[in-house]
C-alpha positions as protocol buffer text, in pm:
chain_id: "A"
residue {
  index: 1
  type: UNK
  ca { x: -620 y: 1647 z: -2161 }
}
residue {
  index: 2
  type: UNK
  ca { x: -519 y: 1579 z: -1801 }
}
residue {
  index: 3
  type: UNK
  ca { x: -221 y: 1384 z: -1673 }
}
residue {
  index: 4
  type: UNK
  ca { x: -172 y: 1205 z: -1342 }
}
residue {
  index: 5
  type: UNK
  ca { x: 21 y: 1404 z: -1083 }
}
residue {
  index: 6
  type: UNK
  ca { x: 382 y: 1298 z: -1051 }
}
residue {
  index: 7
  type: UNK
  ca { x: 529 y: 1306 z: -702 }
}
residue {
  index: 8
  type: UNK
  ca { x: 902 y: 1283 z: -772 }
}
residue {
  index: 9
  type: UNK
  ca { x: 1129 y: 1497 z: -986 }
}
residue {
  index: 10
  type: UNK
  ca { x: 1221 y: 1321 z: -1312 }
}
residue {
  index: 11
  type: UNK
  ca { x: 1570 y: 1477 z: -1292 }
}
residue {
  index: 12
  type: UNK
  ca { x: 1685 y: 1422 z: -932 }
}
residue {
  index: 13
  type: UNK
  ca { x: 1406 y: 1199 z: -787 }
}
residue {
  index: 14
  type: UNK
  ca { x: 1334 y: 1434 z: -495 }
}
residue {
  index: 15
  type: UNK
  ca { x: 974 y: 1489 z: -380 }
}
residue {
  index: 16
  type: UNK
  ca { x: 790 y: 1757 z: -577 }
}
residue {
  index: 17
  type: UNK
  ca { x: 575 y: 2032 z: -426 }
}
residue {
  index: 18
  type: UNK
  ca { x: 261 y: 2163 z: -591 }
}
residue {
  index: 19
  type: UNK
  ca { x: 289 y: 2539 z: -634 }
}
residue {
  index: 20
  type: UNK
  ca { x: -13 y: 2629 z: -844 }
}
residue {
  index: 21
  type: UNK
  ca { x: -380 y: 2526 z: -848 }
}
residue {
  index: 22
  type: UNK
  ca { x: -620 y: 2636 z: -1118 }
}
residue {
  index: 23
  type: UNK
  ca { x: -998 y: 2607 z: -1153 }
}
residue {
  index: 24
  type: UNK
  ca { x: -1094 y: 2535 z: -1514 }
}
residue {
  index: 25
  type: UNK
  ca { x: -1451 y: 2653 z: -1445 }
}
residue {
  index: 26
  type: UNK
  ca { x: -1399 y: 3005 z: -1303 }
}
residue {
  index: 27
  type: UNK
  ca { x: -1029 y: 3039 z: -1391 }
}
residue {
  index: 28
  type: UNK
  ca { x: -925 y: 3115 z: -1033 }
}
residue {
  index: 29
  type: UNK
  ca { x: -557 y: 3044 z: -978 }
}
residue {
  index: 30
  type: UNK
  ca { x: -400 y: 2993 z: -637 }
}
residue {
  index: 31
  type: UNK
  ca { x: -24 y: 2995 z: -596 }
}
residue {
  index: 32
  type: UNK
  ca { x: 149 y: 2869 z: -284 }
}
residue {
  index: 33
  type: UNK
  ca { x: 344 y: 2564 z: -172 }
}
residue {
  index: 34
  type: UNK
  ca { x: 118 y: 2261 z: -128 }
}
residue {
  index: 35
  type: UNK
  ca { x: 219 y: 1913 z: -16 }
}
residue {
  index: 36
  type: UNK
  ca { x: 113 y: 1591 z: -182 }
}
residue {
  index: 37
  type: UNK
  ca { x: -52 y: 1325 z: 33 }
}
residue {
  index: 38
  type: UNK
  ca { x: 151 y: 1023 z: 141 }
}
residue {
  index: 39
  type: UNK
  ca { x: -52 y: 811 z: -101 }
}
residue {
  index: 40
  type: UNK
  ca { x: 81 y: 1017 z: -393 }
}
residue {
  index: 41
  type: UNK
  ca { x: 425 y: 875 z: -324 }
}
residue {
  index: 42
  type: UNK
  ca { x: 312 y: 517 z: -395 }
}
residue {
  index: 43
  type: UNK
  ca { x: 389 y: 350 z: -726 }
}
residue {
  index: 44
  type: UNK
  ca { x: 102 y: 261 z: -961 }
}
residue {
  index: 45
  type: UNK
  ca { x: 137 y: -107 z: -859 }
}
residue {
  index: 46
  type: UNK
  ca { x: 121 y: -14 z: -490 }
}
residue {
  index: 47
  type: UNK
  ca { x: -187 y: 206 z: -550 }
}
residue {
  index: 48
  type: UNK
  ca { x: -357 y: -80 z: -735 }
}
residue {
  index: 49
  type: UNK
  ca { x: -284 y: -310 z: -442 }
}
residue {
  index: 50
  type: UNK
  ca { x: -426 y: -53 z: -196 }
}
residue {
  index: 51
  type: UNK
  ca { x: -742 y: -18 z: -409 }
}
residue {
  index: 52
  type: UNK
  ca { x: -793 y: -396 z: -416 }
}
residue {
  index: 53
  type: UNK
  ca { x: -716 y: -424 z: -43 }
}
residue {
  index: 54
  type: UNK
  ca { x: -974 y: -156 z: 38 }
}
residue {
  index: 55
  type: UNK
  ca { x: -1233 y: -296 z: -203 }
}
residue {
  index: 56
  type: UNK
  ca { x: -1191 y: -631 z: -25 }
}
residue {
  index: 57
  type: UNK
  ca { x: -1229 y: -446 z: 307 }
}
residue {
  index: 58
  type: UNK
  ca { x: -894 y: -579 z: 426 }
}
residue {
  index: 59
  type: UNK
  ca { x: -995 y: -944 z: 386 }
}
residue {
  index: 60
  type: UNK
  ca { x: -666 y: -1104 z: 289 }
}
residue {
  index: 61
  type: UNK
  ca { x: -835 y: -1418 z: 148 }
}
residue {
  index: 62
  type: UNK
  ca { x: -1034 y: -1198 z: -92 }
}
residue {
  index: 63
  type: UNK
  ca { x: -721 y: -1003 z: -186 }
}
residue {
  index: 64
  type: UNK
  ca { x: -546 y: -1336 z: -259 }
}
residue {
  index: 65
  type: UNK
  ca { x: -831 y: -1440 z: -490 }
}
residue {
  index: 66
  type: UNK
  ca { x: -861 y: -1101 z: -660 }
}
residue {
  index: 67
  type: UNK
  ca { x: -488 y: -1074 z: -734 }
}
residue {
  index: 68
  type: UNK
  ca { x: -414 y: -1446 z: -768 }
}
residue {
  index: 69
  type: UNK
  ca { x: -133 y: -1435 z: -510 }
}
residue {
  index: 70
  type: UNK
  ca { x: -57 y: -1618 z: -184 }
}
residue {
  index: 71
  type: UNK
  ca { x: -104 y: -1493 z: 172 }
}
residue {
  index: 72
  type: UNK
  ca { x: 270 y: -1429 z: 224 }
}
residue {
  index: 73
  type: UNK
  ca { x: 278 y: -1227 z: -100 }
}
residue {
  index: 74
  type: UNK
  ca { x: -22 y: -1018 z: 11 }
}
residue {
  index: 75
  type: UNK
  ca { x: 148 y: -961 z: 344 }
}
residue {
  index: 76
  type: UNK
  ca { x: 474 y: -864 z: 170 }
}
residue {
  index: 77
  type: UNK
  ca { x: 294 y: -617 z: -56 }
}
residue {
  index: 78
  type: UNK
  ca { x: 108 y: -471 z: 242 }
}
residue {
  index: 79
  type: UNK
  ca { x: 435 y: -433 z: 437 }
}
residue {
  index: 80
  type: UNK
  ca { x: 589 y: -266 z: 131 }
}
residue {
  index: 81
  type: UNK
  ca { x: 303 y: -13 z: 114 }
}
residue {
  index: 82
  type: UNK
  ca { x: 319 y: 54 z: 489 }
}
residue {
  index: 83
  type: UNK
  ca { x: 693 y: 108 z: 464 }
}
residue {
  index: 84
  type: UNK
  ca { x: 658 y: 335 z: 159 }
}
residue {
  index: 85
  type: UNK
  ca { x: 410 y: 549 z: 352 }
}
residue {
  index: 86
  type: UNK
  ca { x: 675 y: 604 z: 617 }
}
residue {
  index: 87
  type: UNK
  ca { x: 542 y: 372 z: 886 }
}
residue {
  index: 88
  type: UNK
  ca { x: 738 y: 97 z: 1056 }
}
residue {
  index: 89
  type: UNK
  ca { x: 652 y: -264 z: 982 }
}
residue {
  index: 90
  type: UNK
  ca { x: 674 y: -539 z: 1241 }
}
residue {
  index: 91
  type: UNK
  ca { x: 1016 y: -690 z: 1296 }
}
residue {
  index: 92
  type: UNK
  ca { x: 1065 y: -1063 z: 1243 }
}
residue {
  index: 93
  type: UNK
  ca { x: 1057 y: -1131 z: 1616 }
}
residue {
  index: 94
  type: UNK
  ca { x: 717 y: -962 z: 1650 }
}
residue {
  index: 95
  type: UNK
  ca { x: 507 y: -1227 z: 1472 }
}
residue {
  index: 96
  type: UNK
  ca { x: 184 y: -1272 z: 1667 }
}
residue {
  index: 97
  type: UNK
  ca { x: 167 y: -1648 z: 1710 }
}
residue {
  index: 98
  type: UNK
  ca { x: -190 y: -1638 z: 1844 }
}
residue {
  index: 99
  type: UNK
  ca { x: -305 y: -1446 z: 1537 }
}
residue {
  index: 100
  type: UNK
  ca { x: -136 y: -1695 z: 1303 }
}
residue {
  index: 101
  type: UNK
  ca { x: -303 y: -1987 z: 1485 }
}
residue {
  index: 102
  type: UNK
  ca { x: -641 y: -1810 z: 1470 }
}
residue {
  index: 103
  type: UNK
  ca { x: -598 y: -1749 z: 1097 }
}
residue {
  index: 104
  type: UNK
  ca { x: -506 y: -2114 z: 1047 }
}
residue {
  index: 105
  type: UNK
  ca { x: -811 y: -2231 z: 1246 }
}
residue {
  index: 106
  type: UNK
  ca { x: -1044 y: -2001 z: 1050 }
}
residue {
  index: 107
  type: UNK
  ca { x: -908 y: -2125 z: 718 }
}
residue {
  index: 108
  type: UNK
  ca { x: -759 y: -1789 z: 616 }
}
residue {
  index: 109
  type: UNK
  ca { x: -417 y: -1950 z: 565 }
}
residue {
  index: 110
  type: UNK
  ca { x: -289 y: -2300 z: 493 }
}
residue {
  index: 111
  type: UNK
  ca { x: -69 y: -2496 z: 736 }
}
residue {
  index: 112
  type: UNK
  ca { x: 227 y: -2431 z: 506 }
}
residue {
  index: 113
  type: UNK
  ca { x: 163 y: -2056 z: 514 }
}
residue {
  index: 114
  type: UNK
  ca { x: 131 y: -2068 z: 894 }
}
residue {
  index: 115
  type: UNK
  ca { x: 469 y: -2240 z: 920 }
}
residue {
  index: 116
  type: UNK
  ca { x: 625 y: -1978 z: 691 }
}
residue {
  index: 117
  type: UNK
  ca { x: 474 y: -1697 z: 899 }
}
residue {
  index: 118
  type: UNK
  ca { x: 594 y: -1845 z: 1225 }
}
residue {
  index: 119
  type: UNK
  ca { x: 940 y: -1886 z: 1076 }
}
residue {
  index: 120
  type: UNK
  ca { x: 886 y: -1539 z: 920 }
}
residue {
  index: 121
  type: UNK
  ca { x: 1023 y: -1631 z: 581 }
}
């Protein structure tokens, strides 16, 4: 029986390191200090969101339909994942107005969602 890899210590919550790898076919064992990928630090909900986002090829409208959530919620979840991976997210003052207008014109977002984005709520 196999278990999913945990990335944080259940005692102190610090990041774990992998120290042993084993091949179940030839029984080779390698011991050293290995790092987990950044994706391993995401929660199961965040990983599910990333899988849906990738399966939808980044099309936010498709992500909305697949998950049954609004554009601002998709954006919030995406910002949460980006932040959890250690990258900076855009500040409130950095909303790209031209992009919001283009999304509104293409039907990707509703007028109400465009207003919320421009107000950055």
